[in-house]
C-alpha positions in Angstrom: 42.3 -8.6 9.5 41.1 -5.3 11.1 38.7 -4.9 8.2 37.1 -8.3 8.9 36.8 -7.6 12.6 35.2 -4.2 11.9 32.7 -5.7 9.5 31.9 -8.5 12.0 31.4 -5.9 14.8 29.2 -3.7 12.6 27.0 -6.6 11.5 26.6 -7.7 15.1 25.5 -4.2 16.1 23.0 -3.9 13.3 21.5 -7.4 13.8 19.2 -6.5 16.7 17.8 -3.6 14.7 17.1 -5.8 11.7 15.6 -8.6 13.8 13.5 -6.3 16.1 11.5 -4.5 13.5 8.0 -3.6 14.4 6.7 -0.3 15.8 9.4 1.8 17.5 9.2 2.1 21.3 7.0 5.0 22.3 5.3 5.3 18.9 1.6 4.5 18.3 1.5 1.0 16.6 -1.6 1.9 14.7 0.0 5.0 13.2 3.2 3.1 12.4 1.3 0.3 10.6 -0.6 2.8 8.6 2.5 4.6 7.6 4.5 1.4 7.0 2.0 -1.2 5.7 4.6 -3.4 4.0 6.9 -3.5 7.1 3.9 -4.0 9.3 2.6 -7.0 7.3 6.1 -8.5 7.3 6.5 -7.9 11.0 3.0 -9.4 11.8 3.9 -12.6 9.9 6.6 -13.2 12.5 4.6 -11.7 15.5 1.0 -12.8 15.1 0.5 -12.6 18.8 1.1 -8.8 18.9 -2.1 -6.8 19.6 -1.8 -4.7 16.4 -1.6 -7.9 14.4 -4.8 -9.3 15.9 -7.1 -6.4 14.8 -9.2 -7.1 11.7 -8.5 -5.0 8.6 -11.2 -2.6 7.7 -11.9 -2.2 3.9 
C-alpha cells in the first residue's frame, strides 16, 4: 500500500513539469527553441498563442 501511495505522490509531483513544457522561466525562448526544436514544435502545437510560436520560420 505504501508503494502505491509513493508512486501516486511521485506522479502527481511530476505532472506539472510534464504538462508545463515550453521554455524555462528566465531563459530566452528563441534560444530554447533553437536548442530544442522538437520540444519547441510539440509545445507550440499546444500553445499557438505564445509569442515564440507566432514568429515565422526563416529558411
